N, C-alpha and C positions, 0 to 999 in steps of 0.2 A: 680519633681527633685529640683525644686528651693525650696520647702518646706521644703526638706531634709536639702538643703544647708543652709538655714536660720535657722532652727530649730536645727540641731545638729553640725553645722559649719563643714562640710565634703563635698567633691564635688563628687557627686553621679558618675559622670563619670570617676573618676579615684579610687576611693574606692573600693577596692576588694570585701569587704562583701556585698556591693549594687549591684556590678557588677554580683556577683555569684547569689544573689537572683533574679535579674534581668532577667537574663539567664534562670533560672529556671521557672520564670512567663511566658517569652516569649515562651519557649518550651510547657509548659502546654496550654497556651492561642492558639497557632498554631496547635495543636493536636485537640484541643476542635472545633476551627473554622473549621477545614477541615471536622472533623466528622459532626458537623451541616452542612456545605455546601453540603456534601454527603447524608443528609438527614437520617442519622443513630442514632440510639439511643445508650447509652453506652453497652446496652445488644446485640444490633445488631452489633456492632463494635468487642465486645468482642468474639461472636459466631464466626464471620467473620475470626478470627485470632487465637480461638481455646483457649481462656482464658476466665475469669469472669469478670462480669461486675465490681465488686470490683476492679479489678485491672485495669481496665481504668479509673475509678475514681480517684484512687491513683495517675495515671499518668498525668492526668488533674487537679490534686491538685499543686499549684505553691510551697506547702510546700513538696511536694514529694522529696526524697532523696533517689530516686532508685540507684543501682548500677551503671547502665550504664549511667545516668547522672554524678555521682560523679566521675568515671572513665574516661569518656570522659573529664571532667574538669581537673582532674589530669594529664592526657595526656597532653592536651593543655598548662597548666601551665609549665610543664616540658620541652616543646619543644618553652617556650616564645612566646606562640601563643595565641590568643582568640579562644573561640570554637563558632561555628556558626553552626546552624542546619536550614535546610529549608524543607518544604513539597513543591514540584512542581508537576504540572499537568504534566500526562505522553501524554497527548494529545498537542502537541506543534505546 
């Protein structure tokens, strides 16, 4: 974040473009980490939810601009809110 601030002269904590990318990266990383923790390959996760390995790979890509991500972000923006997505264990 400091590099972005120094190199481009923008504050990453308030810049909308940086925040949008950061959100996408966090969501993709969260899904990747949860899949890895479960010991599943992309294909195994895809089979478990009835989709293809390619779809899982796209979702785990920080550049993924799936409709659900962008729609959630637009809803949050319209409500003057930040989007926060979490995956939490069902075993508490």
